[in-house]
C-alpha positions as CSV (number, residue, x, y, z in Angstrom):
1,M,-12.1,1.9,-16.9
2,K,-12.4,4.7,-14.2
3,I,-8.9,4.5,-12.2
4,I,-8.4,6.7,-8.9
5,S,-5.8,7.1,-6.4
6,M,-6.4,7.2,-2.6
7,I,-4.2,7.7,-0.1
8,P,-5.3,6.6,3.3
9,A,-3.5,8.7,5.9
10,R,-4.0,8.3,10.0
11,Y,-2.1,11.3,12.1
12,A,-1.7,8.7,15.2
13,A,0.4,6.1,13.8
14,S,1.4,3.5,16.5
15,R,5.3,3.6,15.8
16,F,5.9,6.9,14.7
17,P,2.8,9.2,15.9
18,G,2.4,12.4,13.4
19,K,4.9,11.0,11.1
20,L,3.0,12.0,7.9
21,M,3.0,15.9,8.7
22,Q,7.0,15.7,9.4
23,D,9.4,17.6,7.2
24,L,10.7,16.4,4.4
25,G,12.7,18.6,1.9
26,G,10.3,21.7,3.4
27,K,7.2,20.0,2.8
28,S,5.3,17.4,4.9
29,V,5.5,13.8,4.1
30,I,1.9,13.4,3.3
31,L,2.2,16.4,0.7
32,R,4.9,15.0,-0.7
33,T,3.1,11.6,-1.2
34,Y,-0.2,13.2,-2.7
35,E,2.1,15.6,-5.0
36,A,4.2,12.4,-6.0
37,T,1.1,10.2,-7.2
38,L,-1.0,13.2,-8.7
39,A,2.4,13.9,-10.9
40,T,2.5,10.3,-12.2
41,K,-0.6,11.4,-14.1
42,L,-2.3,7.9,-14.2
43,F,-5.4,8.8,-12.7
44,D,-9.0,10.0,-13.2
45,D,-8.7,11.4,-9.6
46,V,-6.3,11.3,-6.6
47,Y,-7.5,11.9,-2.9
48,V,-6.3,11.7,0.5
49,V,-8.8,10.0,3.1
50,T,-8.0,10.8,6.7
51,D,-9.6,10.9,10.1
52,S,-7.4,13.7,11.0
53,T,-8.2,17.6,10.3
54,I,-4.6,18.6,10.5
55,I,-4.2,16.4,7.3
56,F,-7.2,17.3,5.8
57,N,-6.0,20.8,6.2
58,E,-2.8,20.3,5.0
59,I,-3.9,18.6,1.7
60,V,-6.9,21.2,0.8
61,T,-4.6,24.6,1.8
62,H,-2.0,23.4,-0.8
63,G,-5.2,22.8,-3.6
64,G,-5.3,19.5,-3.0
65,K,-8.3,16.8,-2.5
66,A,-9.0,15.3,0.8
67,L,-11.9,13.4,2.3
68,M,-12.9,13.0,6.0
69,S,-13.7,9.4,7.2
70,K,-17.1,9.2,9.0
71,R,-16.3,5.9,11.1
72,E,-13.5,4.8,12.8
73,H,-11.2,2.0,10.9
74,E,-8.9,-0.7,11.5
75,C,-6.9,-0.1,8.6
76,G,-6.4,1.8,5.3
77,S,-8.2,-0.4,2.9
78,D,-11.7,-0.2,5.3
79,R,-11.3,3.8,5.3
80,I,-10.9,3.7,1.6
81,A,-13.5,1.4,0.9
82,E,-16.1,3.8,3.0
83,A,-14.9,6.8,0.3
84,V,-15.2,5.1,-2.5
85,E,-18.8,3.1,-1.8
86,D,-20.7,5.7,-3.6
87,M,-18.2,6.5,-6.3
88,D,-18.4,5.6,-10.3
89,I,-15.3,4.1,-10.5
90,D,-13.7,0.6,-11.4
91,I,-10.0,0.7,-10.2
92,V,-8.8,2.2,-7.0
93,I,-4.9,2.1,-6.1
94,N,-4.4,2.5,-2.6
95,V,-0.8,4.2,-2.3
96,Q,0.1,4.7,1.4
97,G,0.7,7.9,3.0
98,D,4.3,7.1,4.3
99,E,5.7,6.5,0.6
100,P,6.9,10.1,-0.8
101,F,8.9,8.6,-3.3
102,T,5.8,7.0,-5.3
103,E,6.9,6.9,-8.9
104,K,4.9,6.2,-12.4
105,E,6.7,2.8,-13.4
106,S,5.3,0.6,-11.1
107,L,2.1,2.2,-10.3
108,G,1.8,1.7,-14.3
109,K,2.4,-1.9,-14.0
110,L,-0.4,-2.1,-11.4
111,I,-3.0,-0.8,-13.7
112,D,-1.8,-3.0,-16.6
113,V,-2.5,-6.2,-14.7
114,F,-6.1,-4.9,-14.9
115,K,-6.0,-3.6,-18.9
116,N,-4.9,-7.4,-19.6
117,D,-7.0,-9.2,-17.3
118,V,-9.7,-9.8,-19.6
119,D,-10.9,-12.9,-18.1
120,R,-11.1,-10.8,-14.5
121,E,-9.2,-13.7,-12.5
122,V,-7.8,-11.0,-10.6
123,D,-9.4,-9.6,-7.5
124,L,-6.2,-7.1,-6.6
125,A,-2.6,-6.4,-7.4
126,S,0.1,-5.4,-5.6
127,L,4.0,-4.6,-5.2
128,M,6.7,-6.7,-4.1
129,V,10.7,-5.8,-4.3
130,R,13.3,-8.8,-4.0
131,I,15.6,-8.5,-0.7
132,I,18.9,-9.6,0.1
133,D,19.9,-8.0,3.4
134,V,19.7,-10.9,6.0
135,E,18.7,-8.3,8.4
136,E,15.9,-6.7,6.4
137,I,14.7,-10.3,5.7
138,K,14.3,-11.1,9.7
139,D,12.8,-7.8,10.3
140,P,9.5,-8.2,11.5
141,N,8.6,-4.9,10.1
142,T,9.2,-5.9,6.7
143,V,6.4,-7.9,5.3
144,K,7.3,-10.6,3.4
145,V,5.3,-12.5,0.0
146,I,5.6,-15.6,-1.4
147,V,4.0,-16.3,-4.5
148,D,3.1,-19.1,-7.0
149,Q,4.7,-19.9,-10.4
150,N,2.0,-16.8,-11.8
151,N,3.2,-14.7,-9.3
152,F,-0.1,-14.9,-7.4
153,A,0.3,-14.2,-3.8
154,L,0.5,-17.4,-1.3
155,Y,0.8,-15.9,2.1
156,F,2.2,-12.9,3.4
157,S,4.3,-12.7,6.9
158,R,6.4,-10.9,9.3
159,S,8.2,-14.0,10.0
160,V,11.0,-15.4,7.6
161,I,9.2,-16.7,4.6
162,P,10.1,-19.3,2.8
163,Y,12.7,-21.0,5.9
164,S,15.5,-21.9,4.3
165,R,16.1,-25.2,5.8
166,D,18.0,-26.4,2.9
167,A,20.7,-24.0,2.5
168,S,21.8,-25.1,-1.2
169,A,18.5,-24.4,-2.4
170,E,17.7,-21.0,-4.5
171,V,15.4,-19.2,-2.4
172,K,14.1,-15.6,-3.3
173,Y,13.0,-13.3,-1.0
174,Y,10.6,-10.6,-1.6
175,K,8.9,-7.4,0.4
176,H,5.5,-6.6,0.0
177,K,5.3,-3.0,-0.5
178,G,2.2,-1.3,0.7
179,V,0.5,-0.4,-2.6
180,Y,-2.7,-2.0,-3.6
181,A,-4.6,-2.0,-6.9
182,F,-8.1,-3.2,-6.1
183,R,-11.4,-4.1,-8.2
184,K,-14.1,-2.0,-6.3
185,E,-16.0,-4.9,-5.9
186,A,-13.0,-6.4,-4.1
187,I,-12.6,-3.6,-1.5
188,L,-16.1,-3.1,-0.5
189,D,-16.1,-7.1,0.3
190,F,-13.3,-6.4,2.3
191,Y,-15.2,-4.2,4.2
192,R,-17.9,-6.2,4.6
193,L,-16.1,-9.4,5.6
194,P,-14.9,-9.6,9.3
195,M,-11.2,-10.0,10.0
196,L,-10.1,-13.6,11.0
197,A,-7.4,-15.0,12.9
198,L,-4.4,-15.1,10.5
199,E,-5.0,-11.4,9.8
200,A,-5.5,-10.5,13.1
201,S,-2.5,-12.7,14.0
202,E,0.1,-11.1,12.0
203,K,-1.9,-7.6,11.6
204,I,-1.3,-7.8,7.8
205,E,-4.4,-6.8,6.1
206,C,-3.9,-8.2,2.4
207,I,-4.2,-11.4,4.6
208,R,-8.1,-11.0,4.7
209,Y,-8.3,-11.7,1.0
210,L,-6.6,-14.9,0.8
211,E,-8.6,-16.2,4.2
212,Y,-11.8,-15.5,1.7
213,G,-10.3,-16.9,-1.5
214,K,-9.5,-13.6,-3.5
215,R,-6.7,-13.5,-5.8
216,I,-3.8,-11.1,-5.7
217,K,-1.7,-10.8,-8.5
218,M,1.9,-9.6,-7.2
219,V,4.1,-7.3,-9.7
220,E,7.6,-7.5,-9.3
221,T,9.7,-3.5,-9.0
222,S,12.9,-2.7,-8.8
223,V,12.6,0.3,-6.8
224,Q,12.8,0.4,-3.3
225,G,12.2,3.8,-2.2
226,V,11.8,4.5,1.3
227,E,8.6,3.8,3.7
228,I,8.5,6.1,6.6
229,D,7.7,4.1,9.3
230,T,10.2,5.0,12.0
231,P,12.4,8.3,12.7
232,E,15.3,6.9,11.4
233,D,13.5,6.0,8.2
234,L,12.7,9.7,8.1
235,E,16.7,10.4,8.1
236,R,17.0,8.2,5.5
237,A,14.3,10.0,3.7
238,K,16.0,13.0,3.8
239,K,19.1,11.9,2.5
240,L,17.6,10.4,-0.4
241,W,15.8,13.4,-1.3
242,K,18.7,15.6,-1.3
């Protein structure tokens, strides 16, 4: 089974433009993420795939591997699909470029999903972490996920799901961490299928898989880390890095 990691990287992020080139402990955020992914030693290859010559040059000048996208893309999954279309691989793991605290344990769990999936029931796997902070649960920037008894995703939303109508019910809330592991054929299907209404409304790309009947296995992790979406996140990351 050939397994690679792709790190999609846009320079012009809507909420924090240029965030991937911000300094984090003497290196850029994207370089930190690339090096952390490489350091896990879980992959046959690791690439950054980008639409930006700035990011491309940042990686290759530091000895890394980077690919330039040939077309404009709406989301990271589309960018990765274009890059892997002609590659001889089985599994590709999408590590977000703003995740400099990427670590081996969580990624290893995603890989194990496919190693143990002898009946090929899983199209893709992703990470979730339990959250208890009320403000984070309410925050539309925090994507929540609900799962069935076997931890297959039922739905993702920026809204509060599940809605706790009965305060006595023991409800757990899970944050979706934007790290995906795909079978190659699943991500190519995603690339070829048009966006539908729910994905367009929520602006959550993995909803497309659910709308087309794909199965997403969610893996719980206790590693929270810091996703750098805002300048405030960057300051938290700097403190954590120290």
